[in-house]
C-alpha positions as CSV (number, residue, x, y, z in Angstrom):
1,M,34.3,-89.3,-203.5
2,P,36.4,-89.9,-200.0
3,A,36.6,-93.4,-198.7
4,K,34.7,-93.3,-195.3
5,T,37.3,-94.6,-192.0
6,S,36.0,-95.9,-188.7
7,R,36.6,-94.3,-185.9
8,G,37.6,-96.1,-182.8
9,F,36.6,-96.1,-179.3
10,T,39.3,-93.5,-177.3
11,L,41.1,-94.3,-174.5
12,I,39.0,-92.5,-172.1
13,E,36.0,-94.6,-173.3
14,L,37.9,-97.9,-173.4
15,L,38.7,-96.7,-169.6
16,V,35.2,-96.2,-169.0
17,V,34.4,-99.4,-170.0
18,V,37.4,-101.2,-168.2
19,L,35.5,-99.4,-164.7
20,M,32.4,-100.7,-165.2
21,I,33.3,-104.6,-166.0
22,G,35.3,-104.0,-162.7
23,I,32.5,-102.5,-160.4
24,L,30.3,-105.2,-161.6
25,A,32.7,-107.5,-161.2
26,G,33.2,-107.0,-157.6
27,F,29.2,-106.8,-157.1
28,A,29.3,-110.4,-158.6
29,V,32.0,-112.6,-157.7
30,P,31.9,-112.3,-153.5
31,Y,27.7,-112.4,-154.3
32,Y,28.7,-116.1,-156.3
33,L,31.3,-117.1,-154.1
34,K,28.6,-116.7,-150.9
35,T,26.3,-118.9,-153.4
36,V,29.0,-121.3,-153.1
37,E,29.3,-121.3,-149.8
38,I,26.0,-121.2,-148.7
39,S,25.3,-125.0,-151.2
40,K,28.6,-126.0,-148.9
41,A,26.6,-125.2,-145.4
42,N,23.4,-127.0,-146.7
43,S,25.1,-129.9,-147.0
44,G,27.4,-129.2,-143.5
45,A,23.9,-129.0,-141.3
46,A,22.4,-132.5,-143.5
47,L,26.0,-133.9,-143.0
48,A,25.8,-132.9,-139.1
49,N,21.9,-134.3,-138.7
50,M,22.6,-137.6,-140.2
51,V,25.7,-138.4,-138.1
52,A,23.9,-137.2,-135.2
53,T,20.9,-138.8,-136.9
54,A,23.3,-142.2,-136.3
55,N,24.7,-141.1,-133.1
56,R,21.7,-141.1,-131.5
57,M,20.3,-144.2,-132.8
58,Y,23.4,-146.2,-131.3
59,A,23.0,-144.1,-128.1
60,A,19.9,-145.6,-128.3
61,D,20.8,-149.5,-129.0
62,N,23.9,-149.4,-126.9
63,G,23.7,-146.9,-123.7
64,I,26.5,-144.4,-125.6
65,H,27.7,-142.1,-127.9
66,L,30.0,-142.2,-129.5
67,S,33.0,-139.6,-130.1
68,G,36.2,-139.3,-132.7
69,A,36.4,-138.4,-135.9
70,L,34.9,-139.2,-138.9
71,T,37.6,-139.6,-141.9
72,S,38.1,-141.7,-145.0
73,A,40.2,-143.7,-143.2
74,C,36.8,-145.6,-141.8
75,S,37.0,-148.4,-143.8
76,G,36.5,-152.6,-143.1
77,T,34.2,-154.3,-141.1
78,S,36.4,-155.3,-138.2
79,A,34.5,-153.4,-135.1
80,D,32.7,-155.2,-132.1
81,C,29.3,-153.8,-132.3
82,S,28.8,-154.7,-128.9
83,T,28.6,-152.0,-125.5
84,S,32.4,-153.9,-124.6
85,G,35.6,-152.7,-125.4
86,A,36.3,-149.5,-126.7
87,H,34.8,-147.8,-129.2
88,N,35.2,-144.8,-131.5
89,A,33.2,-142.9,-134.0
90,C,34.2,-145.4,-136.8
91,D,31.5,-147.8,-135.4
92,L,29.0,-146.2,-136.6
93,I,30.1,-147.3,-139.9
94,Y,31.2,-150.5,-138.7
95,C,28.0,-151.2,-137.5
96,G,25.6,-150.0,-139.9
97,Y,24.5,-147.1,-138.7
98,L,26.4,-144.7,-141.5
99,S,27.3,-146.0,-144.7
100,Q,31.0,-145.3,-145.7
101,Q,31.6,-142.4,-148.1
102,D,34.8,-140.4,-148.8
103,W,34.8,-138.1,-145.8
104,D,38.0,-136.1,-146.2
105,T,37.2,-134.8,-149.8
106,N,33.7,-133.7,-148.0
107,P,33.9,-129.8,-148.1
108,Y,32.8,-130.1,-143.9
109,S,34.6,-132.4,-142.1
110,A,32.5,-134.8,-139.5
111,E,32.8,-135.5,-136.1
112,A,30.6,-137.5,-133.9
113,V,30.2,-136.5,-130.1
114,D,29.4,-137.6,-126.7
115,N,27.4,-134.8,-125.5
116,A,30.4,-132.5,-125.9
117,S,31.3,-128.9,-127.2
118,C,32.7,-129.2,-131.0
119,G,36.4,-127.2,-130.9
120,A,36.3,-123.9,-131.9
121,S,33.5,-123.4,-134.2
122,C,30.2,-124.6,-131.6
123,P,33.1,-124.0,-128.4
124,N,30.1,-123.8,-126.0
125,G,27.0,-126.7,-125.6
126,S,27.0,-130.5,-125.5
127,Y,26.5,-131.8,-128.7
128,V,26.4,-135.6,-130.6
129,A,28.1,-134.7,-133.9
130,C,29.7,-131.4,-135.0
131,T,30.8,-130.8,-139.1
132,T,33.1,-127.7,-139.7
133,R,34.1,-125.9,-142.7
134,Q,37.4,-127.7,-143.9
135,G,39.4,-127.4,-147.4
136,A,40.1,-124.1,-149.4
137,A,37.6,-121.5,-147.9
138,S,38.5,-117.0,-147.5
139,A,38.6,-116.3,-143.5
140,S,34.9,-115.0,-144.3
141,Y,33.7,-118.8,-144.4
142,S,36.2,-120.9,-143.2
143,G,35.1,-121.2,-139.3
144,W,31.3,-121.8,-140.4
145,G,30.2,-125.0,-138.8
146,Y,27.2,-127.0,-137.5
147,A,26.0,-129.0,-134.6
148,V,23.6,-130.9,-132.9
149,D,22.4,-132.0,-129.6
150,A,21.6,-134.9,-127.7
151,T,17.4,-133.5,-128.6
152,G,18.2,-133.2,-132.4
153,S,18.0,-129.3,-131.5
154,T,20.7,-128.0,-135.0
155,Y,23.2,-125.2,-134.0
156,A,24.7,-122.5,-136.5
157,C,28.3,-121.7,-135.1
158,G,31.1,-118.9,-136.4
159,G,28.5,-116.9,-138.6
160,A,27.4,-119.9,-140.7
161,E,23.8,-119.5,-143.0
162,L,20.8,-120.7,-141.8
163,P,20.3,-123.5,-144.8
164,A,17.4,-122.3,-146.2
165,D,14.7,-125.7,-145.0
166,M,15.6,-124.9,-142.0
167,T,14.7,-121.1,-141.5
168,S,11.4,-121.6,-141.1
169,V,11.2,-123.1,-137.8
170,A,11.3,-120.4,-135.3
171,Q,14.5,-119.4,-133.5
172,V,15.0,-119.5,-129.2
173,A,17.6,-118.7,-127.5
174,G,21.1,-120.0,-128.2
175,V,23.3,-121.8,-126.4
176,A,25.9,-120.3,-123.4
177,G,28.0,-117.7,-125.1
178,G,25.9,-117.9,-128.0
179,N,23.5,-115.3,-129.3
180,P,20.1,-115.1,-128.0
181,N,18.8,-112.8,-130.5
182,G,19.9,-115.0,-133.6
183,S,17.7,-114.2,-136.7
184,A,16.0,-116.6,-138.9
185,T,17.9,-115.1,-142.0
186,G,21.6,-114.2,-140.7
187,G,23.8,-115.8,-139.8
188,L,24.2,-117.3,-136.1
189,N,26.7,-118.3,-133.5
190,G,25.6,-120.9,-131.3
191,G,21.6,-120.6,-131.5
192,P,19.2,-123.6,-132.8
193,I,18.1,-123.8,-136.1
194,N,16.1,-126.2,-136.6
195,N,13.9,-128.5,-133.2
196,T,12.3,-132.3,-132.8
197,P,10.6,-133.4,-129.6
198,P,13.5,-134.0,-126.2
199,G,14.4,-137.9,-126.2
200,S,13.2,-138.1,-130.4
201,S,15.2,-141.0,-131.7
202,M,14.9,-139.8,-134.9
203,G,17.1,-136.7,-136.5
204,H,15.8,-134.3,-139.3
205,G,13.6,-135.5,-141.9
206,G,16.2,-135.7,-144.9
207,T,18.7,-136.5,-142.8
208,G,18.6,-140.0,-141.7
209,N,21.4,-142.9,-142.3
210,N,21.1,-145.7,-144.6
């Protein structure tokens, strides 16, 4: 009785399998990368609200908003927390409005702002805090950022996605140069994605300072 011989795959069959894997990867990898970026963006929006809350509380106590980048160099406690002398964003940490963290390794850089614009990501408007994507990011996400104004309204800038916990809030017209027709599910260049009543002394729930 002749021995059975096993039939291997033909070259065409192998090419078809490789092609199918490539097609599936072409769909899966961008979706995975976007999911990762949205997760980082949620943290960036929460960080912007946390810094804004601290800056607004500082202004309520001292009559001025602070400005400047928050970096890991903002360490120590040697600061004059009175209204005299020169002040910068590091005073939010020195004076107990923010806790120290490893700001430099965060996916989003943080900055306190004294009612001004937020650089290239949010060039229009008047804000008290900004976060901008930093570190390794593809061109589609490198310009993402978030800004919070003195009333507590949060703005997604540079085409950033809206955080899931903020999409239920009704959209209103964007700042000058923004998109007044932004949806609650897509990116928005300069449109508010969360609001608190004007004059409120606190930021959004879950993002307050220590």
